[in-house]
C-alpha positions, 0 to 999 in steps of 0.5 A: 785495512782502510777504505777511503770514501763516504758513499754507497760504493765504499759501503759496498766494498767495506761490507764485502771486505768485512764479511770476509773476516777483515777488520775495516776502517772507513775514512770518513765513512757514513752511518752505514759503514759504521755498522760494518767497520770503524769510521775515522773522521779524515776527509777523503781529500786529505791525502796527508791525513789519510797517509798518516792514518794508514801508517798509524793503523798499520794498514794491511791494504788501503782501498781508495774509493773516490777519484780526487785522492787518486788524482792527487797522488795518494797511492804514490804517497802511501807506497812511499811510506810502505803501505800497499794501496789499491788504485792507480798512481797519480800519473795513471790517474790522469786517464780520469783527471784530464779529459784532454789527456784521455782523448789524446791517449786514445788517439795516440794508441788507436783506441776507438772513441769519438772525434774531438778537439781541445780548446783553451780559448773560448772564442776559438771553441765557439768558432769551431762549434759554429763551423761544424754546424751541429751541437758538440758535447762540451767537456771540462778538462778537469774533475768537476764532481760530475758536472763537467759534461754538457750534452747540448741540443743546439749549437747555441746551447753548446756555445752557452755551455762554453761561455759558462765553463770557460768565461764565467768559470762555473767549474773553476780551474777544471774548465780552463781547458775544454774538449769538444767531442762528437756525440756518439749514438748508441747505448751506454754501459759501464765496463769495469776491469781490475788491473795489475799493470799488465793483466785485467780481470773483468767484472760484470758489465753494468748500466747506470741511469744518469738522468733524475727522472723516469724515461731518462728525463731531467738533469744529469745526476751522479747516478740514480741506479744501476744493474748488472749484468747489462745485456747490451754487452753481449759475449761478442761485445765483451770480447771486443772491449777486452781486445780493442779497448782494455788490452791496448789501454793497459799496453799504452799506459805501460809504454807511456811509463804509467802502468795502470793498477787498480780498477779501470772503469770504461764508460762505453757507447755501444752501437750495433755491437761496436763499442767506443770509449766515452770516458775512463774512470780510475775508480769504481762507479757509484752506484755501479759498485753496489751491483758489482760487489754482489755479482762477483763470485770471488773473494774481494780481498784477494782480488783487490790485494792481488791488484795492489801487489801487481800480480793477478795471475792467480785470480780467475775471472768469474762469470756474473753470479746472478743479477743485481739491481740498485735504486738510488733514493735521493733527497728533496732538491737533488740534483740541485740543492738537496735538503738534509737533516731529515730522519730516515724511517724504515731502516730497521724493516725486515728486507726481502731475501737478497735485498741490501741497503748501502748508505751514501749521504747519511749521518748518525744523529745525537739521538741515534737516529739516521738522517739524510746528509747529502743528495744521494742518500741510499742505494737500495737493491737486491741480488737474485738469480734473475734481473726480474727477481732482483728488481722486484725485491729491490723496489719492495725494499725501497717501499719500506724506507721513507723520509720527507721529500724522498724521490727515486726512479721507478724504471731502473733496469728498463732497457733490460727488463722492457727492451721493446718499450725502451727502444721507442 
């Protein structure tokens, strides 16, 4: 089988599939995936090249990790060549590929989300913000590699974001249309369900940490760590998310002629037990996947393959198997211009029981050493009976690994581990 991508998400999925006895190819992969499968240097955005690879290798199943190939229609292209693929069609991937489409979909199908307006004209957008008189969240309509959402503190900051995105085109065509959205109060959570077009199998609710520094300070990143399960998703909240969000989403996509298969990642804002949709993603979160994989109690191949076949009826939802926590170790300069090429020391150290290392931005050097090759370099974590035990082992493992300029957060899981302090 083939796993497409090169991040910690893909390393986690490839390791899970390989542990089940499956031969795994990862395209393009990283230094970590090379240890659990065979890397093939086809970029994850090369749809034609990836389809040809799958056909040539007679792939039993293709698991698509990142959003870009999904929004470009790789699942459709694979199916046309008779290759089974895990992920949504191009039409269904619009839930992530277009913020405007997603918001209008929610409004049409009465799925709870923040109030919004869509603008193609920056002058009209600025007038709207000033008329409202308070800062609105500014979202680029298209994919922007995690840089398309600005949460301003003032009206002037919101207008400046509109100028950068729409007039200066800092994000290219992704920002030609923007969504202005009400800022929702509450606590965020990542809710993943594996879908077959009609049914959904929920995974453990997780929580990501987007800000670069402790205490949720500093600029946004692709994610500095995650843990699961997240206690903000109580049993009642879980039921509400399935009933009020997931089920209407699947029904709405089917009614609109784009039934959703693959993993639906619902970004939630939860306030006083009431969940609302911040965004949809049509792939596993990264780093969330690194904690979802060990906490799922079933067989990963059976789950992904059943989704791709369009029939999850034989797959049971499993309660979270213990808890997992992962810490992202990043390069100097991240999330701006990360330094690369540093040799990573300590990867051969003996890890605490339950600990794991998932590679993201890594590469194999000519001398066989492993070097940094991106901003987020490793997701180092642990799976244990309790979140406290997982956090302890994860940070012990982090302490064994180092390179010049490395930085990481020291408070992953803080809302669950120290809720009183986190709420202040």
